PyMOL commands that place a pseudoatom at each C-alpha (Angstrom):
pseudoatom trace, name=CA, resn=UNK, resi=1, chain=A, elem=C, hetatm=0, pos=[0.000, 0.000, 0.000]
pseudoatom trace, name=CA, resn=UNK, resi=2, chain=A, elem=C, hetatm=0, pos=[1.282, 3.461, -0.841]
pseudoatom trace, name=CA, resn=UNK, resi=3, chain=A, elem=C, hetatm=0, pos=[1.756, 6.244, 1.699]
pseudoatom trace, name=CA, resn=UNK, resi=4, chain=A, elem=C, hetatm=0, pos=[-1.045, 8.827, 1.805]
pseudoatom trace, name=CA, resn=UNK, resi=5, chain=A, elem=C, hetatm=0, pos=[-0.994, 12.157, 3.604]
pseudoatom trace, name=CA, resn=UNK, resi=6, chain=A, elem=C, hetatm=0, pos=[-3.511, 14.952, 3.985]
pseudoatom trace, name=CA, resn=UNK, resi=7, chain=A, elem=C, hetatm=0, pos=[-2.876, 18.683, 4.053]
pseudoatom trace, name=CA, resn=UNK, resi=8, chain=A, elem=C, hetatm=0, pos=[-5.316, 20.856, 6.015]
pseudoatom trace, name=CA, resn=UNK, resi=9, chain=A, elem=C, hetatm=0, pos=[-5.344, 24.404, 4.635]
pseudoatom trace, name=CA, resn=UNK, resi=10, chain=A, elem=C, hetatm=0, pos=[-7.661, 25.765, 7.318]
pseudoatom trace, name=CA, resn=UNK, resi=11, chain=A, elem=C, hetatm=0, pos=[-6.606, 28.024, 10.165]
pseudoatom trace, name=CA, resn=UNK, resi=12, chain=A, elem=C, hetatm=0, pos=[-9.015, 26.063, 12.390]
pseudoatom trace, name=CA, resn=UNK, resi=13, chain=A, elem=C, hetatm=0, pos=[-7.551, 22.858, 13.816]
pseudoatom trace, name=CA, resn=UNK, resi=14, chain=A, elem=C, hetatm=0, pos=[-10.937, 21.285, 14.565]
pseudoatom trace, name=CA, resn=UNK, resi=15, chain=A, elem=C, hetatm=0, pos=[-13.132, 22.919, 11.938]
pseudoatom trace, name=CA, resn=UNK, resi=16, chain=A, elem=C, hetatm=0, pos=[-15.157, 21.290, 9.188]
pseudoatom trace, name=CA, resn=UNK, resi=17, chain=A, elem=C, hetatm=0, pos=[-12.101, 20.778, 6.976]
pseudoatom trace, name=CA, resn=UNK, resi=18, chain=A, elem=C, hetatm=0, pos=[-10.376, 18.782, 9.740]
pseudoatom trace, name=CA, resn=UNK, resi=19, chain=A, elem=C, hetatm=0, pos=[-13.543, 16.806, 10.458]
pseudoatom trace, name=CA, resn=UNK, resi=20, chain=A, elem=C, hetatm=0, pos=[-13.938, 15.840, 6.797]
pseudoatom trace, name=CA, resn=UNK, resi=21, chain=A, elem=C, hetatm=0, pos=[-10.282, 14.806, 6.563]
pseudoatom trace, name=CA, resn=UNK, resi=22, chain=A, elem=C, hetatm=0, pos=[-10.768, 12.611, 9.638]
pseudoatom trace, name=CA, resn=UNK, resi=23, chain=A, elem=C, hetatm=0, pos=[-13.439, 10.697, 7.706]
pseudoatom trace, name=CA, resn=UNK, resi=24, chain=A, elem=C, hetatm=0, pos=[-10.809, 9.725, 5.120]
pseudoatom trace, name=CA, resn=UNK, resi=25, chain=A, elem=C, hetatm=0, pos=[-8.912, 7.767, 7.796]
pseudoatom trace, name=CA, resn=UNK, resi=26, chain=A, elem=C, hetatm=0, pos=[-5.478, 9.122, 6.858]
pseudoatom trace, name=CA, resn=UNK, resi=27, chain=A, elem=C, hetatm=0, pos=[-2.950, 8.860, 9.682]
pseudoatom trace, name=CA, resn=UNK, resi=28, chain=A, elem=C, hetatm=0, pos=[-0.672, 11.745, 8.671]
pseudoatom trace, name=CA, resn=UNK, resi=29, chain=A, elem=C, hetatm=0, pos=[-2.521, 15.066, 8.514]
pseudoatom trace, name=CA, resn=UNK, resi=30, chain=A, elem=C, hetatm=0, pos=[-0.438, 18.212, 8.239]
pseudoatom trace, name=CA, resn=UNK, resi=31, chain=A, elem=C, hetatm=0, pos=[-1.965, 21.499, 9.389]
pseudoatom trace, name=CA, resn=UNK, resi=32, chain=A, elem=C, hetatm=0, pos=[-0.516, 24.409, 7.461]
pseudoatom trace, name=CA, resn=UNK, resi=33, chain=A, elem=C, hetatm=0, pos=[-0.861, 26.642, 10.538]
pseudoatom trace, name=CA, resn=UNK, resi=34, chain=A, elem=C, hetatm=0, pos=[2.108, 24.614, 11.891]
pseudoatom trace, name=CA, resn=UNK, resi=35, chain=A, elem=C, hetatm=0, pos=[4.274, 25.819, 9.006]
pseudoatom trace, name=CA, resn=UNK, resi=36, chain=A, elem=C, hetatm=0, pos=[4.939, 24.967, 5.378]
pseudoatom trace, name=CA, resn=UNK, resi=37, chain=A, elem=C, hetatm=0, pos=[8.175, 22.975, 5.736]
pseudoatom trace, name=CA, resn=UNK, resi=38, chain=A, elem=C, hetatm=0, pos=[6.655, 19.905, 7.463]
pseudoatom trace, name=CA, resn=UNK, resi=39, chain=A, elem=C, hetatm=0, pos=[3.943, 19.733, 4.794]
pseudoatom trace, name=CA, resn=UNK, resi=40, chain=A, elem=C, hetatm=0, pos=[6.379, 20.200, 1.900]
pseudoatom trace, name=CA, resn=UNK, resi=41, chain=A, elem=C, hetatm=0, pos=[8.693, 17.496, 3.281]
pseudoatom trace, name=CA, resn=UNK, resi=42, chain=A, elem=C, hetatm=0, pos=[5.735, 15.134, 3.714]
pseudoatom trace, name=CA, resn=UNK, resi=43, chain=A, elem=C, hetatm=0, pos=[4.559, 15.744, 0.138]
pseudoatom trace, name=CA, resn=UNK, resi=44, chain=A, elem=C, hetatm=0, pos=[8.017, 14.779, -1.137]
pseudoatom trace, name=CA, resn=UNK, resi=45, chain=A, elem=C, hetatm=0, pos=[7.842, 11.451, 0.740]
pseudoatom trace, name=CA, resn=UNK, resi=46, chain=A, elem=C, hetatm=0, pos=[4.192, 10.603, 0.028]
pseudoatom trace, name=CA, resn=UNK, resi=47, chain=A, elem=C, hetatm=0, pos=[2.732, 8.692, -2.885]
pseudoatom trace, name=CA, resn=UNK, resi=48, chain=A, elem=C, hetatm=0, pos=[-0.776, 10.152, -2.461]
pseudoatom trace, name=CA, resn=UNK, resi=49, chain=A, elem=C, hetatm=0, pos=[-1.678, 13.649, -1.275]
pseudoatom trace, name=CA, resn=UNK, resi=50, chain=A, elem=C, hetatm=0, pos=[-5.100, 14.990, -0.254]
pseudoatom trace, name=CA, resn=UNK, resi=51, chain=A, elem=C, hetatm=0, pos=[-5.322, 18.785, -0.265]
pseudoatom trace, name=CA, resn=UNK, resi=52, chain=A, elem=C, hetatm=0, pos=[-8.232, 20.206, 1.738]
pseudoatom trace, name=CA, resn=UNK, resi=53, chain=A, elem=C, hetatm=0, pos=[-9.205, 23.836, 2.095]
pseudoatom trace, name=CA, resn=UNK, resi=54, chain=A, elem=C, hetatm=0, pos=[-12.012, 26.021, 3.301]
pseudoatom trace, name=CA, resn=UNK, resi=55, chain=A, elem=C, hetatm=0, pos=[-13.378, 28.261, 0.560]
pseudoatom trace, name=CA, resn=UNK, resi=56, chain=A, elem=C, hetatm=0, pos=[-12.717, 31.941, 1.167]
pseudoatom trace, name=CA, resn=UNK, resi=57, chain=A, elem=C, hetatm=0, pos=[-13.940, 34.475, -1.380]
pseudoatom trace, name=CA, resn=UNK, resi=58, chain=A, elem=C, hetatm=0, pos=[-14.385, 31.780, -4.048]
pseudoatom trace, name=CA, resn=UNK, resi=59, chain=A, elem=C, hetatm=0, pos=[-10.821, 30.560, -3.642]
pseudoatom trace, name=CA, resn=UNK, resi=60, chain=A, elem=C, hetatm=0, pos=[-8.491, 28.416, -1.547]
pseudoatom trace, name=CA, resn=UNK, resi=61, chain=A, elem=C, hetatm=0, pos=[-7.224, 29.670, 1.812]
pseudoatom trace, name=CA, resn=UNK, resi=62, chain=A, elem=C, hetatm=0, pos=[-4.142, 31.873, 1.876]
pseudoatom trace, name=CA, resn=UNK, resi=63, chain=A, elem=C, hetatm=0, pos=[-2.302, 28.994, 3.582]
pseudoatom trace, name=CA, resn=UNK, resi=64, chain=A, elem=C, hetatm=0, pos=[-3.148, 26.590, 0.748]
pseudoatom trace, name=CA, resn=UNK, resi=65, chain=A, elem=C, hetatm=0, pos=[-2.168, 29.172, -1.864]
pseudoatom trace, name=CA, resn=UNK, resi=66, chain=A, elem=C, hetatm=0, pos=[1.189, 29.672, -0.144]
pseudoatom trace, name=CA, resn=UNK, resi=67, chain=A, elem=C, hetatm=0, pos=[1.823, 25.919, -0.015]
pseudoatom trace, name=CA, resn=UNK, resi=68, chain=A, elem=C, hetatm=0, pos=[1.088, 25.496, -3.722]
pseudoatom trace, name=CA, resn=UNK, resi=69, chain=A, elem=C, hetatm=0, pos=[3.372, 28.415, -4.578]
pseudoatom trace, name=CA, resn=UNK, resi=70, chain=A, elem=C, hetatm=0, pos=[6.209, 26.805, -2.595]
pseudoatom trace, name=CA, resn=UNK, resi=71, chain=A, elem=C, hetatm=0, pos=[5.862, 23.350, -4.177]
pseudoatom trace, name=CA, resn=UNK, resi=72, chain=A, elem=C, hetatm=0, pos=[8.588, 22.361, -6.621]
pseudoatom trace, name=CA, resn=UNK, resi=73, chain=A, elem=C, hetatm=0, pos=[7.932, 21.885, -10.295]
pseudoatom trace, name=CA, resn=UNK, resi=74, chain=A, elem=C, hetatm=0, pos=[10.388, 21.609, -13.192]
pseudoatom trace, name=CA, resn=UNK, resi=75, chain=A, elem=C, hetatm=0, pos=[12.886, 20.902, -14.361]
pseudoatom trace, name=CA, resn=UNK, resi=76, chain=A, elem=C, hetatm=0, pos=[13.054, 17.903, -11.995]
pseudoatom trace, name=CA, resn=UNK, resi=77, chain=A, elem=C, hetatm=0, pos=[9.285, 17.509, -11.379]
pseudoatom trace, name=CA, resn=UNK, resi=78, chain=A, elem=C, hetatm=0, pos=[9.667, 15.676, -8.030]
pseudoatom trace, name=CA, resn=UNK, resi=79, chain=A, elem=C, hetatm=0, pos=[5.898, 15.200, -7.678]
pseudoatom trace, name=CA, resn=UNK, resi=80, chain=A, elem=C, hetatm=0, pos=[5.424, 13.487, -11.016]
pseudoatom trace, name=CA, resn=UNK, resi=81, chain=A, elem=C, hetatm=0, pos=[3.299, 10.366, -10.674]
pseudoatom trace, name=CA, resn=UNK, resi=82, chain=A, elem=C, hetatm=0, pos=[2.044, 11.106, -7.159]
pseudoatom trace, name=CA, resn=UNK, resi=83, chain=A, elem=C, hetatm=0, pos=[-1.751, 10.873, -6.853]
pseudoatom trace, name=CA, resn=UNK, resi=84, chain=A, elem=C, hetatm=0, pos=[-3.706, 13.962, -5.772]
pseudoatom trace, name=CA, resn=UNK, resi=85, chain=A, elem=C, hetatm=0, pos=[-7.192, 14.303, -4.265]
pseudoatom trace, name=CA, resn=UNK, resi=86, chain=A, elem=C, hetatm=0, pos=[-9.015, 17.505, -3.332]
pseudoatom trace, name=CA, resn=UNK, resi=87, chain=A, elem=C, hetatm=0, pos=[-11.562, 18.611, -0.728]
pseudoatom trace, name=CA, resn=UNK, resi=88, chain=A, elem=C, hetatm=0, pos=[-13.219, 22.046, -0.559]
pseudoatom trace, name=CA, resn=UNK, resi=89, chain=A, elem=C, hetatm=0, pos=[-15.533, 23.175, 2.252]
pseudoatom trace, name=CA, resn=UNK, resi=90, chain=A, elem=C, hetatm=0, pos=[-17.827, 26.178, 1.860]
pseudoatom trace, name=CA, resn=UNK, resi=91, chain=A, elem=C, hetatm=0, pos=[-20.957, 27.897, 3.136]
pseudoatom trace, name=CA, resn=UNK, resi=92, chain=A, elem=C, hetatm=0, pos=[-22.107, 29.213, -0.228]
pseudoatom trace, name=CA, resn=UNK, resi=93, chain=A, elem=C, hetatm=0, pos=[-20.495, 28.989, -3.656]
pseudoatom trace, name=CA, resn=UNK, resi=94, chain=A, elem=C, hetatm=0, pos=[-16.947, 28.775, -4.915]
pseudoatom trace, name=CA, resn=UNK, resi=95, chain=A, elem=C, hetatm=0, pos=[-15.928, 25.242, -3.958]
pseudoatom trace, name=CA, resn=UNK, resi=96, chain=A, elem=C, hetatm=0, pos=[-15.471, 24.050, -7.538]
pseudoatom trace, name=CA, resn=UNK, resi=97, chain=A, elem=C, hetatm=0, pos=[-13.418, 27.137, -8.307]
pseudoatom trace, name=CA, resn=UNK, resi=98, chain=A, elem=C, hetatm=0, pos=[-11.259, 26.467, -5.233]
pseudoatom trace, name=CA, resn=UNK, resi=99, chain=A, elem=C, hetatm=0, pos=[-10.699, 22.868, -6.349]
pseudoatom trace, name=CA, resn=UNK, resi=100, chain=A, elem=C, hetatm=0, pos=[-9.691, 24.126, -9.789]
pseudoatom trace, name=CA, resn=UNK, resi=101, chain=A, elem=C, hetatm=0, pos=[-7.200, 26.487, -8.099]
pseudoatom trace, name=CA, resn=UNK, resi=102, chain=A, elem=C, hetatm=0, pos=[-5.551, 23.457, -6.487]
pseudoatom trace, name=CA, resn=UNK, resi=103, chain=A, elem=C, hetatm=0, pos=[-5.952, 20.958, -9.321]
pseudoatom trace, name=CA, resn=UNK, resi=104, chain=A, elem=C, hetatm=0, pos=[-4.512, 23.014, -12.185]
pseudoatom trace, name=CA, resn=UNK, resi=105, chain=A, elem=C, hetatm=0, pos=[-1.086, 23.733, -10.656]
pseudoatom trace, name=CA, resn=UNK, resi=106, chain=A, elem=C, hetatm=0, pos=[-0.737, 20.193, -9.304]
pseudoatom trace, name=CA, resn=UNK, resi=107, chain=A, elem=C, hetatm=0, pos=[-1.538, 18.818, -12.741]
pseudoatom trace, name=CA, resn=UNK, resi=108, chain=A, elem=C, hetatm=0, pos=[1.240, 21.026, -14.149]
pseudoatom trace, name=CA, resn=UNK, resi=109, chain=A, elem=C, hetatm=0, pos=[3.616, 19.686, -11.478]
pseudoatom trace, name=CA, resn=UNK, resi=110, chain=A, elem=C, hetatm=0, pos=[3.028, 16.137, -12.722]
pseudoatom trace, name=CA, resn=UNK, resi=111, chain=A, elem=C, hetatm=0, pos=[0.576, 14.864, -10.131]
pseudoatom trace, name=CA, resn=UNK, resi=112, chain=A, elem=C, hetatm=0, pos=[-1.717, 12.098, -11.348]
pseudoatom trace, name=CA, resn=UNK, resi=113, chain=A, elem=C, hetatm=0, pos=[-5.325, 13.088, -10.747]
pseudoatom trace, name=CA, resn=UNK, resi=114, chain=A, elem=C, hetatm=0, pos=[-7.584, 10.022, -10.757]
pseudoatom trace, name=CA, resn=UNK, resi=115, chain=A, elem=C, hetatm=0, pos=[-11.206, 10.187, -11.910]
pseudoatom trace, name=CA, resn=UNK, resi=116, chain=A, elem=C, hetatm=0, pos=[-13.590, 11.618, -9.313]
pseudoatom trace, name=CA, resn=UNK, resi=117, chain=A, elem=C, hetatm=0, pos=[-10.709, 12.883, -7.162]
pseudoatom trace, name=CA, resn=UNK, resi=118, chain=A, elem=C, hetatm=0, pos=[-12.522, 15.845, -5.638]
pseudoatom trace, name=CA, resn=UNK, resi=119, chain=A, elem=C, hetatm=0, pos=[-15.224, 16.406, -3.052]
pseudoatom trace, name=CA, resn=UNK, resi=120, chain=A, elem=C, hetatm=0, pos=[-17.205, 19.544, -2.287]
pseudoatom trace, name=CA, resn=UNK, resi=121, chain=A, elem=C, hetatm=0, pos=[-19.034, 20.117, 0.983]
pseudoatom trace, name=CA, resn=UNK, resi=122, chain=A, elem=C, hetatm=0, pos=[-21.387, 23.110, 1.066]
pseudoatom trace, name=CA, resn=UNK, resi=123, chain=A, elem=C, hetatm=0, pos=[-22.667, 23.384, 4.645]
pseudoatom trace, name=CA, resn=UNK, resi=124, chain=A, elem=C, hetatm=0, pos=[-25.795, 25.267, 3.582]
pseudoatom trace, name=CA, resn=UNK, resi=125, chain=A, elem=C, hetatm=0, pos=[-26.704, 22.865, 0.781]
pseudoatom trace, name=CA, resn=UNK, resi=126, chain=A, elem=C, hetatm=0, pos=[-25.481, 19.416, 1.862]
pseudoatom trace, name=CA, resn=UNK, resi=127, chain=A, elem=C, hetatm=0, pos=[-28.863, 18.093, 2.945]
pseudoatom trace, name=CA, resn=UNK, resi=128, chain=A, elem=C, hetatm=0, pos=[-30.532, 19.626, -0.129]
pseudoatom trace, name=CA, resn=UNK, resi=129, chain=A, elem=C, hetatm=0, pos=[-28.002, 18.463, -2.704]
pseudoatom trace, name=CA, resn=UNK, resi=130, chain=A, elem=C, hetatm=0, pos=[-29.341, 16.322, -5.520]
pseudoatom trace, name=CA, resn=UNK, resi=131, chain=A, elem=C, hetatm=0, pos=[-29.804, 12.847, -4.066]
pseudoatom trace, name=CA, resn=UNK, resi=132, chain=A, elem=C, hetatm=0, pos=[-28.045, 14.262, -0.983]
pseudoatom trace, name=CA, resn=UNK, resi=133, chain=A, elem=C, hetatm=0, pos=[-24.709, 13.398, -2.592]
pseudoatom trace, name=CA, resn=UNK, resi=134, chain=A, elem=C, hetatm=0, pos=[-22.822, 15.870, -0.383]
pseudoatom trace, name=CA, resn=UNK, resi=135, chain=A, elem=C, hetatm=0, pos=[-23.767, 13.828, 2.675]
pseudoatom trace, name=CA, resn=UNK, resi=136, chain=A, elem=C, hetatm=0, pos=[-22.187, 10.586, 1.437]
pseudoatom trace, name=CA, resn=UNK, resi=137, chain=A, elem=C, hetatm=0, pos=[-19.670, 11.859, -1.133]
pseudoatom trace, name=CA, resn=UNK, resi=138, chain=A, elem=C, hetatm=0, pos=[-16.830, 11.888, 1.385]
pseudoatom trace, name=CA, resn=UNK, resi=139, chain=A, elem=C, hetatm=0, pos=[-17.297, 8.133, 1.870]
pseudoatom trace, name=CA, resn=UNK, resi=140, chain=A, elem=C, hetatm=0, pos=[-17.009, 7.626, -1.893]
pseudoatom trace, name=CA, resn=UNK, resi=141, chain=A, elem=C, hetatm=0, pos=[-13.852, 9.749, -1.960]
pseudoatom trace, name=CA, resn=UNK, resi=142, chain=A, elem=C, hetatm=0, pos=[-12.424, 7.626, 0.887]
pseudoatom trace, name=CA, resn=UNK, resi=143, chain=A, elem=C, hetatm=0, pos=[-13.150, 4.463, -1.093]
pseudoatom trace, name=CA, resn=UNK, resi=144, chain=A, elem=C, hetatm=0, pos=[-11.457, 5.880, -4.231]
pseudoatom trace, name=CA, resn=UNK, resi=145, chain=A, elem=C, hetatm=0, pos=[-8.474, 6.964, -2.137]
pseudoatom trace, name=CA, resn=UNK, resi=146, chain=A, elem=C, hetatm=0, pos=[-8.074, 3.453, -0.695]
pseudoatom trace, name=CA, resn=UNK, resi=147, chain=A, elem=C, hetatm=0, pos=[-8.436, 1.950, -4.170]
pseudoatom trace, name=CA, resn=UNK, resi=148, chain=A, elem=C, hetatm=0, pos=[-5.672, 4.170, -5.560]
pseudoatom trace, name=CA, resn=UNK, resi=149, chain=A, elem=C, hetatm=0, pos=[-3.422, 3.326, -2.622]
pseudoatom trace, name=CA, resn=UNK, resi=150, chain=A, elem=C, hetatm=0, pos=[-3.701, -0.382, -3.473]
pseudoatom trace, name=CA, resn=UNK, resi=151, chain=A, elem=C, hetatm=0, pos=[-2.721, 0.162, -7.110]
pseudoatom trace, name=CA, resn=UNK, resi=152, chain=A, elem=C, hetatm=0, pos=[0.547, 0.860, -8.771]
pseudoatom trace, name=CA, resn=UNK, resi=153, chain=A, elem=C, hetatm=0, pos=[0.264, 4.376, -10.113]
pseudoatom trace, name=CA, resn=UNK, resi=154, chain=A, elem=C, hetatm=0, pos=[0.375, 4.741, -13.893]
pseudoatom trace, name=CA, resn=UNK, resi=155, chain=A, elem=C, hetatm=0, pos=[3.749, 5.375, -15.410]
pseudoatom trace, name=CA, resn=UNK, resi=156, chain=A, elem=C, hetatm=0, pos=[4.369, 7.914, -18.124]
pseudoatom trace, name=CA, resn=UNK, resi=157, chain=A, elem=C, hetatm=0, pos=[5.897, 7.051, -21.506]
pseudoatom trace, name=CA, resn=UNK, resi=158, chain=A, elem=C, hetatm=0, pos=[9.147, 8.929, -20.879]
pseudoatom trace, name=CA, resn=UNK, resi=159, chain=A, elem=C, hetatm=0, pos=[10.879, 11.499, -18.768]
pseudoatom trace, name=CA, resn=UNK, resi=160, chain=A, elem=C, hetatm=0, pos=[10.014, 15.198, -18.826]
pseudoatom trace, name=CA, resn=UNK, resi=161, chain=A, elem=C, hetatm=0, pos=[12.064, 16.923, -21.470]
pseudoatom trace, name=CA, resn=UNK, resi=162, chain=A, elem=C, hetatm=0, pos=[12.559, 13.702, -23.438]
pseudoatom trace, name=CA, resn=UNK, resi=163, chain=A, elem=C, hetatm=0, pos=[10.754, 14.966, -26.485]
pseudoatom trace, name=CA, resn=UNK, resi=164, chain=A, elem=C, hetatm=0, pos=[7.134, 15.021, -25.364]
pseudoatom trace, name=CA, resn=UNK, resi=165, chain=A, elem=C, hetatm=0, pos=[6.747, 18.630, -26.446]
pseudoatom trace, name=CA, resn=UNK, resi=166, chain=A, elem=C, hetatm=0, pos=[8.453, 18.262, -29.820]
pseudoatom trace, name=CA, resn=UNK, resi=167, chain=A, elem=C, hetatm=0, pos=[5.206, 17.301, -31.544]
pseudoatom trace, name=CA, resn=UNK, resi=168, chain=A, elem=C, hetatm=0, pos=[3.469, 20.371, -30.118]
pseudoatom trace, name=CA, resn=UNK, resi=169, chain=A, elem=C, hetatm=0, pos=[6.460, 22.607, -30.870]
pseudoatom trace, name=CA, resn=UNK, resi=170, chain=A, elem=C, hetatm=0, pos=[6.102, 21.769, -34.560]
pseudoatom trace, name=CA, resn=UNK, resi=171, chain=A, elem=C, hetatm=0, pos=[2.670, 23.419, -34.461]
pseudoatom trace, name=CA, resn=UNK, resi=172, chain=A, elem=C, hetatm=0, pos=[4.230, 26.790, -33.615]
pseudoatom trace, name=CA, resn=UNK, resi=173, chain=A, elem=C, hetatm=0, pos=[5.164, 27.247, -37.245]
pseudoatom trace, name=CA, resn=UNK, resi=174, chain=A, elem=C, hetatm=0, pos=[1.946, 25.953, -38.803]
pseudoatom trace, name=CA, resn=UNK, resi=175, chain=A, elem=C, hetatm=0, pos=[-0.653, 28.346, -40.173]
pseudoatom trace, name=CA, resn=UNK, resi=176, chain=A, elem=C, hetatm=0, pos=[-4.313, 28.006, -39.266]
for i in range(1, 176): cmd.bond("trace and resi %d" % i, "trace and resi %d" % (i + 1))
show_as sticks, trace
zoom trace
């Protein structure tokens, strides 16, 4: 089984974000209020990372934004092939936008994002969500997380910089 960690981007240690992460049954949860270095070191060692944030002004928390900005990308791409999951907690709207704000940079960093890797919890809509999916969606995310941990993560057909972009680079000189 691969090593999974969770990152709590909330300033509240025992808030809704922490309570939802507890339902995922991950042993190592890093609270960003304790500093960025422990979380960054844990991400480097982990195979699977769950990023969770409260939604503030239709975006991730400032702590989560700082973490993402500090994460390494190229030319080495140390996170390539690690699996990523996402949780956003809100009172109104903006959770999908917050997830996109986490997912897009992690995708660029080489994280593997499995199907159905995100969960939104809107406290004011959970019991009125279609088929009440917000009430049981965290259990489905937990099941997908466990399934990914049991698998070997997909490998890519080569190393970054080994010519992947050469096909796209040829398009720079084509006329449309």
